[in-house]
C-alpha positions in Angstrom: -12.0 -7.7 -30.9 -10.1 -7.3 -34.0 -11.1 -4.0 -35.7 -9.1 -3.9 -38.9 -8.1 -7.0 -40.9 -5.7 -6.8 -43.8 -5.2 -9.3 -46.5 -3.5 -9.6 -49.9 0.2 -9.2 -49.2 2.8 -11.5 -50.9 5.9 -11.6 -53.0 6.3 -10.2 -56.4 9.0 -9.2 -58.8 9.8 -5.6 -59.5 7.3 -4.0 -61.9 4.6 -6.3 -60.7 1.3 -5.6 -58.9 -0.4 -6.5 -55.7 -3.8 -5.6 -54.1 -4.3 -5.2 -50.4 -7.6 -5.2 -48.6 -8.6 -3.8 -45.2 -11.9 -4.8 -43.7 -13.1 -2.3 -41.2 -15.1 -3.6 -38.2 -18.6 -2.2 -37.6 -17.4 -1.2 -34.2 -15.2 1.5 -35.7 -17.1 2.0 -38.9 -17.7 5.7 -38.0 -13.9 6.4 -38.4 -13.7 9.1 -41.1 -10.2 8.3 -42.3 -8.6 5.0 -43.3 -4.9 5.0 -44.2 -2.3 2.6 -45.3 1.1 2.8 -43.6 4.2 0.7 -44.2 7.3 -0.1 -42.2 10.5 -1.5 -43.6 13.1 -3.1 -41.3 15.0 -0.5 -39.4 12.8 2.4 -40.6 10.0 4.5 -39.2 6.4 3.6 -40.0 5.3 6.0 -42.8 2.0 7.0 -44.2 1.5 5.8 -47.8 -2.1 6.7 -48.6 -5.3 7.8 -46.9 -8.9 8.1 -47.9 -11.5 10.3 -46.3 -14.5 7.9 -46.3 -17.4 10.4 -46.5 -16.2 12.0 -49.7 -13.6 9.5 -50.9 -10.9 12.2 -51.0 -7.4 10.6 -51.4 -3.9 11.6 -50.5 -0.6 9.8 -51.3 3.0 10.0 -50.3 5.2 11.3 -53.0 7.1 8.0 -53.2 4.0 6.1 -54.3 2.0 8.8 -56.2 1.0 7.5 -59.6 1.7 3.9 -58.7 -0.6 3.2 -55.8 -4.3 3.7 -55.6 -6.5 3.7 -52.5 -10.2 3.1 -52.8 -13.2 1.9 -50.8 -16.2 -0.3 -51.1 -18.7 1.3 -48.7 -21.2 -1.5 -48.6 -18.4 -3.9 -47.7 -16.7 -1.6 -45.2 -13.5 -2.4 -47.0 -10.6 -0.1 -48.1 -8.2 -1.3 -50.8 -4.7 -0.4 -51.8 -3.7 -1.3 -55.4 0.1 -1.4 -55.7 1.4 -1.2 -59.3 4.9 -0.8 -60.8 6.3 -2.1 -57.5 9.9 -1.4 -56.6 12.3 -3.2 -54.3 12.1 -0.2 -51.9 8.3 -0.9 -51.5 9.2 -4.0 -49.5 7.7 -3.5 -46.0 4.9 -4.6 -43.7 1.8 -2.7 -44.7 -0.7 -1.7 -42.0 -4.2 -0.5 -42.3 -5.2 2.2 -39.8 -8.4 4.1 -38.9 -8.9 7.5 -37.3 -11.0 10.6 -37.1 -10.6 14.0 -38.7 -7.8 16.3 -37.7 -7.4 20.0 -37.9 -3.9 20.5 -39.2 -1.5 18.8 -41.7 -1.1 18.2 -45.4 -3.7 15.5 -45.7 -6.7 17.4 -44.2 -9.2 16.4 -43.0 -7.2 13.2 -42.4 -4.0 12.7 -40.5 -0.7 11.5 -41.9 1.3 10.5 -38.9 1.1 7.4 -36.8 -0.2 9.0 -33.7 -3.2 10.4 -35.5 -4.7 7.0 -36.0 -6.1 5.0 -33.1 -7.0 1.6 -34.6 -4.5 -0.6 -36.4 -4.5 -3.9 -38.2 -2.0 -6.7 -37.7 0.0 -5.9 -40.9 0.6 -7.8 -44.1 4.0 -8.4 -45.7 4.8 -7.1 -49.2 8.1 -8.3 -50.6 9.4 -7.0 -54.0 12.4 -8.7 -55.5 14.6 -6.9 -58.0 
């Protein structure tokens, strides 16, 4: 069954905003970390932001810090990513991912790399025109 469902992607002009949502299935609701990754054509999938669900601790990639905000609605089992001041280089497919706690890395207790997350959504396209 589908465990993570993203929504909210779209097209926007540079400087605009979008809001992404990730509904986390009850089957993996115990996952302590939910992250947003993105992958642009020809590039590696990179971690954008993560939230540690028990204490809502947040981490961001330097490229989005101050522009993107990750948050959660616990009762809805949903994690959000607010994208503000969008740039053309933010254009990518954005993925929601869920995983457990890890024991090393800059985003403790959450992971930051692709292989540290075991559940993935289908992705949603974000296109920013300059």
